[in-house]
KOLFI-102168 format. One record per residue (C-alpha): residue in three letters; y, x, z. Coordinates in steps of 0.001 Angstrom, whole numbers, plus 500000, padded with zeros to 6 digits. Each point is the difference from the previous one (the first is absolute). Layout:
N
ALAYXZ;...
***
This chain:
615
UNK486472636134443854;UNK498151499814503473;UNK496543500623500960;UNK499327496259500390;UNK501304499537496343;UNK497859502798498832;UNK497092498580501770;UNK500064496324498666;UNK500847501505496549;UNK496982502126500062;UNK497933497095501345;UNK500792497904497087;UNK499581502555497372;UNK496642500737501473;UNK499438495944499799;UNK501145499604496258;UNK498060502965498981;UNK496540498685501793;UNK500859496658498270;UNK500395501440496603;UNK497048502142500454;UNK497682496648500688;UNK501479498373497292;UNK499506502361497317;UNK496091501239502035;UNK499129495627499711;UNK501683499874496006;UNK497437503203499280;UNK496606498654501536;UNK500687496258499226;UNK497204498932497848;UNK500851498548496580;UNK499861496162499592;UNK498372497869497406;UNK500187496535498981;UNK497470497339501104;UNK498733499185496450;UNK499347503755499676;UNK498097500059503214;UNK497890497078499145;UNK499021501536496323;UNK499028503399502047;UNK497900497600502245;UNK498330498478496790;UNK499340503481498729;UNK498208501148503004;UNK502844502801500374;UNK500724499623503647;UNK497595501774502635;UNK501856498788503295;UNK503072498098501520;UNK501915499942502662;UNK501648496678500916;UNK503218499709502249;UNK501393496415500433;UNK500491499272496139;UNK500090503486498704;UNK497138501459498584;UNK499538503628499463;UNK497219501025497198;UNK498122503282499589;UNK498108499660496705;UNK497354502112498613;UNK501963502479498556;UNK501173500909503823;UNK503858498794499292;UNK501520497659502333;UNK502349497107499511;UNK501259497331501379;UNK501025496160499045;UNK500671496937502101;UNK497133497341499879;UNK501524496367500636;UNK496762498353500576;UNK497758502632501971;UNK497211497305501039;UNK499118499360496335;UNK499674503107498709;UNK497952501802503011;UNK496771498125498579;UNK500510501901496960;UNK500033503024501990;UNK496966499337501636;UNK497946499100497085;UNK501434503454498568;UNK498941501944502884;UNK503255501039499990;UNK500797501898503857;UNK502494498097501687;UNK501745501353503277;UNK502722497635501613;UNK503047500865501844;UNK502174498274502637;UNK503369499317498422;UNK501823500541503105;UNK501411503397500469;UNK497590502765502244;UNK501360500319503519;UNK500758503509499586;UNK502447499196497290;UNK501512497269501997;UNK500526502740502937;UNK501363502278497713;UNK502856497421498767;UNK500809499022503435;UNK499957503531501668;UNK502348501762497156;UNK502997497464500122;UNK500135499911503570;UNK499426503413500573;UNK503252500591497719;UNK502067497478501837;UNK499153501571503783;UNK500430503361498566;UNK503830498896498778;UNK500372498037503346;UNK499088503137501904;UNK502490502166498114;UNK502682497531500648;UNK499534499729503498;UNK499591503843500177;UNK503381499765497931;UNK501778497676502791;UNK498173501716502794;UNK501519503363499328;UNK503324498542499469;UNK499964498646503309;UNK498677502835501814;UNK502117502680498210;UNK497544502228498273;UNK500589502346496567;UNK500490496203498241;UNK503194499408501796;UNK501343503257498076;UNK498710498588497072;UNK503785500277498688;UNK500985502985499185;UNK502715501762502099;UNK502267502912498302;UNK499710502595502220;UNK502768502547498753;UNK500862503061502069;UNK499852503040497556;UNK500969500007496367;UNK503508499202498085;UNK501843497698502641;UNK502621497443499220;UNK503245501323501732;UNK503518498557500695;UNK500808502121496923;UNK498696497317497930;UNK501835497247501683;UNK503432499051498987;UNK502639497733499948;UNK499265498656503631;UNK501564502775502376;UNK500572497893502740;UNK496190498907500228;UNK499110503875499654;UNK502185500725502956;UNK498323497234501990;UNK496454501319499248;UNK500630503970500650;UNK500169499003503735;UNK496316499143499584;UNK499153502986497790;UNK501883501930502808;UNK497601498288502703;UNK496707500673498043;UNK500902503581499560;UNK501362500672503531;UNK498589497327502431;UNK500526502227503214;UNK503849499999499091;UNK499950496214500804;UNK497138499617502490;UNK501736501983502652;UNK502970497948499946;UNK497848496918500534;UNK500790498500496799;UNK497752498031498096;UNK499517499908496126;UNK500022496838498243;UNK496639498967499814;UNK500079498027496289;UNK502868499915497583;UNK500341497279497454;UNK501214500554496330;UNK501307496434498511;UNK501614499780496890;UNK499825498879496480;UNK497012500954497742;UNK500591503280498511;UNK502631501263502591;UNK497539503183501200;UNK498763498759503095;UNK496450501215499306;UNK501767503726498674;UNK501735500408503365;UNK496965499512501528;UNK498450502767498380;UNK503111502201500354;UNK500118499757503609;UNK496171501238500596;UNK500864502702497197;UNK502773501408501523;UNK498125499802503948;UNK496994501747498052;UNK497580497504502023;UNK496938498142498992;UNK501290496780497973;UNK497687496648499983;UNK501026497602497735;UNK498156496535499735;UNK501302496803498426;UNK500311496646502120;UNK497711498260497918;UNK497196502651500346;UNK499645498510503504;UNK498903496760499013;UNK496387498708498706;UNK498389496977499995;UNK497780500712502572;UNK502039499475503766;UNK500072503309502093;UNK499927502306497003;UNK503764500369500652;UNK500140500890503146;UNK497465502138499714;UNK502029502031497424;UNK502784500225502252;UNK498156501174503178;UNK498192502685497723;UNK503269501465497980;UNK501630500061503674;UNK496906501699501384;UNK500410502678497375;UNK503476500417499968;UNK500139501021503756;UNK497182502883499426;UNK502553501295497629;UNK503711499693501571;UNK502599500299499455;UNK499866498170496666;UNK501398496910498186;UNK498182496817499150;UNK501736497590497252;UNK498744496684499127;UNK501959498877496961;UNK500455496004499169;UNK499448499514503606;UNK500862496336499701;UNK496633499461498855;UNK498253500442503172;UNK503123499453502385;UNK501300496708498759;UNK500766497249502344;UNK496684498686502042;UNK499432496319499454;UNK500405497830502626;UNK496788498266501665;UNK496727500937498760;UNK499629501894497198;UNK496994500377497510;UNK499039502051497215;UNK502233502724498931;UNK502743498790502144;UNK497662500983503083;UNK498841503517498341;UNK504021500677499923;UNK500378499179503299;UNK497439502040501007;UNK501284502821498379;UNK503682499527501028;UNK498903499761503787;UNK497918503521499708;UNK503100501587498511;UNK502139498527502324;UNK497615501354502884;UNK499763503260498713;UNK503642500616499319;UNK500597499161503772;UNK496944502442500978;UNK501458503246498659;UNK499986502523502758;UNK502921502159500848;UNK498167503088498908;UNK499237498523496730;UNK502493501025497482;UNK499362497115497561;UNK502999498132497969;UNK499272496989498003;UNK501747499398496760;UNK499985496619498206;UNK501600498667497083;UNK500444496626498852;UNK502353497784497550;UNK499758496833501775;UNK500914500664504104;UNK500661495977500411;UNK496402499104500093;UNK498865502745502553;UNK498801499017503224;UNK502497500277502603;UNK497792501919502206;UNK499849502796498068;UNK503592500555499737;UNK500792500475503626;UNK501106503083501635;UNK497268502247500947;UNK498054499274496548;UNK502342499936497073;UNK502892501488501881;UNK501862501020496912;UNK500446497836496983;UNK501690501997496855;UNK501342497964497007;UNK499788501793496760;UNK502291498401497562;UNK500706500680496418;UNK502143503170499461;UNK503810499677499518;UNK501356501920496702;UNK500186503231502142;UNK496263499497500866;UNK499263499194496698;UNK501319503317498679;UNK497903501667502338;UNK496651498403499430;UNK500728500690496116;UNK500131503628500819;UNK496700500463502066;UNK498269497954496910;UNK501720502062497100;UNK498891503335501713;UNK496878499885498004;UNK501389498721496505;UNK502310501745497621;UNK503031498148499083;UNK502644500328497486;UNK503462501450500456;UNK501652496233499458;UNK498433498779502902;UNK501911499325503234;UNK497878498725502834;UNK503710499254501642;UNK500532497442497495;UNK496335498940499719;UNK500152499222503534;UNK503063497727499583;UNK497969498532497093;UNK496924498718502259;UNK501200497745502931;UNK497587498508502001;UNK497272502124499005;UNK497271501313502724;UNK498653503230500217;UNK496753499018498183;UNK502314498629496866;UNK501722502678499680;UNK496893502595500069;UNK498467497496497407;UNK503432500279498092;UNK500071503649499595;UNK496205499771498827;UNK500245497454497613;UNK502990501914498352;UNK497785503224500028;UNK497657497990498254;UNK502243498558497726;UNK501332503563498853;UNK496411500761499882;UNK499231497586497485;UNK502986501039497853;UNK498638503531500235;UNK503434501283501511;UNK500044503166502141;UNK502325498558502749;UNK500849496753501270;UNK502975498817498698;UNK502642497290501173;UNK499105497093497808;UNK496189500796501263;UNK501164498745503043;UNK502013497702498785;UNK496813498438498101;UNK497744500420503151;UNK502673497799501917;UNK500180497187497835;UNK495984500346499716;UNK499650499694503741;UNK502988496993500339;UNK499517497806497309;UNK496161500984498593;UNK498471501395496621;UNK501965499555496917;UNK498603497255497885;UNK499888501810496627;UNK497980497807498227;UNK501679496784501151;UNK501506498206496893;UNK503055497824500250;UNK501705498172497380;UNK503736500482499282;UNK501325496885501517;UNK498708501061503327;UNK501113503613499902;UNK503745498443499347;UNK499614498298503270;UNK498545502735501802;UNK502851502331498421;UNK502938497220501340;UNK498016499544503138;UNK499810503451501165;UNK503672500581498806;UNK501273497416501881;UNK498666501160503145;UNK501560503573499161;UNK503786498737499028;UNK500087497796503199;UNK498740502789502041;UNK502599502536498390;UNK502987497288500641;UNK498932498630503378;UNK501611502173503347;UNK498056501578502470;UNK496368500152498142;UNK497891502848499347;UNK500635501913496819;UNK498148499591497011;UNK497366502277498805;UNK498170499000497050;UNK499188496590498004;UNK496732499550497784;UNK498310497507498378;UNK496641501822499886;UNK497289497843501812;UNK498225501630502920;UNK497648498152502072;UNK500988496471500572;UNK503895500911499141;UNK501118498912496174;UNK503452502332500849;UNK501241501537502836;UNK503495501050501242;UNK500302502554502686;UNK502343500893502340;UNK499814502955502312;UNK502474499990503291;UNK502045502712500615;UNK498341500045503937;UNK497627498274502062;UNK500851496862500898;UNK499210498502503551;UNK502854497473500089;UNK501067497202497163;UNK503226498448500138;UNK500727496459498556;UNK501842501261497213;UNK496874502510498804;UNK497750496940500469;UNK501704497340498171;UNK500590502803497199;UNK496443500610499776;UNK499348496327499686;UNK502638500325497126;UNK498223502820498278;UNK496634498517500260;UNK501159496619498530;UNK501784502121497422;UNK497183499751497376;UNK499468496568500173;UNK503778499462499652;UNK500205502362496759;UNK497568497974498493;UNK501843497068500216;UNK503327501624499087;UNK498730501825496891;UNK496935497789498915;UNK500743496647501416;UNK496521499508501459;UNK498010500672503171;UNK496432501464500045;UNK497423500744502884;UNK500906503794499744;UNK502366499694502940;UNK497041498322502676;UNK499634502907501927;UNK504013500751500276;UNK500213496377501062;UNK497560500722502513;UNK501660502611501290;UNK503630498571500123;UNK499051496924501690;UNK498040502506502832;UNK503312501695500505;UNK501948496963500210;UNK497712498486502016;UNK500144502813502821;UNK503709500164499845;UNK500191496711501194;UNK497087499150501937;UNK499205503673501528;UNK503290502107499665;UNK502232497243501361;UNK502504500822496953;UNK500914496579498954;UNK503509498500501473;UNK498202496481500006;UNK496881500598501908;UNK501493502930501774;UNK498825503020501964;UNK496639498042500145;UNK496223500930499531;UNK497388497598499073;UNK497545502108498372;UNK496520499713500780;UNK499043503945500407;UNK496492501534499120;UNK498582502801501941;UNK501395502772498302;UNK499169503968500106;UNK500774500033503823;UNK498853496337500912;UNK503700498845500231;UNK500610496322499690;UNK502819497981499507;UNK500839496837502096;UNK498726496809498216;UNK502693497463500808;UNK499294496431499411;UNK503260498328498171;UNK501056496501498673;UNK499597498503496745;UNK503495500302499227;UNK499961503845501073;UNK497427500262497268;UNK501908498149497552;UNK502969502549500811;UNK497909503019499432;UNK499022498970496564;UNK503069499074499070;UNK501595503292501184;UNK496923501947498121;UNK500962498068497134;UNK503595500652499820;UNK499431503450500716;UNK498070500562497280;UNK501428498117497252;UNK503577501482500968;UNK498499503455499569;UNK498505498737496755;UNK503388498640498696;UNK501416503415500677;UNK497334501990498114;UNK500697497512496951;UNK503779500733500247;UNK499260503488500139;UNK497639499922496676;UNK502425497505498706;UNK503000502620499966;UNK497328502916498787;UNK499016497902497498;UNK500587502991497229;UNK498469502579502185;UNK496943497793500915;UNK499256499543496139;UNK500175503558498798;UNK498063501179503219;UNK497152497690499192;UNK500121501252496940;UNK499905503713500349;UNK497127498870502624;UNK497843498717497479;UNK500259502861497841;UNK499651502760502913;UNK497830497701502673;UNK501255502204502799;UNK503716501119500879;UNK501216502146503169;UNK503422499478501206;UNK502059502439498629;UNK498502498592496477;UNK501190496716501415;UNK503647501180500754;UNK500272501508496539;UNK498945496506498519;UNK502860498430502317;UNK502620502253498660;UNK499260499529496393;UNK500189496615500704;UNK503253500114501424;UNK501168502082497228;UNK498829497386497307;UNK501517496991501815;UNK503167502219500047;UNK499946501029496297;UNK499108496464499193;UNK503191498450502160;UNK501973502760498125;UNK499234498880496364;UNK500435496258500739;UNK503034500052501297;UNK501044502275496857;UNK498682497521497996;UNK501779497559501920;UNK503319501315499217;UNK499511500676496698;UNK499086496070499523;UNK503273499211501740;UNK501728502331497909;UNK498783498501496876;UNK500000496435500842;UNK502762499897502828;UNK500062497000502178;
***
């Protein structure tokens, strides 16, 4: 809490306490009241010695020196009786005293002026560059435990790029004598959780230099000029401690596109802050060894003036690691935990495609928590499997009640996905099937790729559509019904088909054309938005429908051919609720053997019948 808010809070507390004390004081000193009838009775009994009249309110003192108050509706009629009994009468004006008027006006005005003074002082300090601009904490770390490149894994090419920066910070004369100028700014861009902030800390830790860390949102305040003042203060302080590193996290909060025309309010404040940042980056002297690092996952919205050479000279993209990188990241995060002998990090890396560094760290921690709840001495392979399911699908819904009919539908649905995936060529291998509800999913059929895929073939995508539609197909083949359980599968299947036809040019009728309207992706890439005729739109709809229906029919044919396997797999899945690939292979072999035995028995019975009853 800043000085302004502490002062304002103190004023409010004092005012509340003062009003409370005044209320209680009035309650304590308040004269008790009596009814008008009691007043007349006391008057008739000669028990009143004096009265004070203020408007219609009468405060009386009796002969026992006790005070009471009452309201007299007819003062003019009561006055002759009071005079007749020789009671002392005092009159008071019903208007408040001048002193009370002054106090009642002065106190609220003084409070308003005090608050206004503090607000203006706060704004003036923001514009003048005083200590208020440094209100946001800046982490200055030049000693203690540092993050180094040993703590960063899975992105070797990025580490090599940053070694040059570290070498310059440690040996600046090595480059300056050759006339080389180190890049002033480096922008880390990539999806969330890929290690951008960790890289900045590792650069500072390796170089052993002061590290200033601040978030982009810390610059922006409601008062115009505060952000620009903070920028100037930050760079002024950094210049006193060169060589050093300034790291601005989430720079898109302050470095976004400046609005065209006259900006007002928050946009004006952001614009001034960005202008101050651009000026400071241009103002680096040749003798000032200051490296500006920044991170963002929205480089598409950054102002072009911020990205030009001379400011952020280098833009390093940090993406999700590949399988080798994931194994290296797991090795870093498992240093602190005790693992069982059955845990193989290379298999775990293959089983986590698309995971970022942050997700892998969460996976290790979640597995440790699961093992700890079970009071195990080491983290087993099953704990990592449970942690992965928790991250991908959510928490297991143990208390969720499902009736037998719905469980049977779920079992056939997931068995349909698995069987189509097993008999389709060029698909990712099956990993496991489950009908245990997790998160929003009622069941799940998981496939794990043998390797990271970056390019997808037309055959792979068509097979993927067939696998997605395998659940709906199984319900129709085995149960002769259609349910809402295929909602998400249908949406994914149609999405893939639409991209194949409209975006990736994989349809023979539409041809190698792209009609999709691209959205701003991670790197701000935009697809060309072409205008096409109504006939083309009809052709696109027709081709998407034909593709989806063809894949669905292929899934139905596979499941109809493997009907016995489908029934057996669904029946066992209802009992166990979870099956892996090896168990599914055993069930298939048993089903094939049973079918073969039934066929042989049928043939023997047929021969016997023919022998006994010859044609």
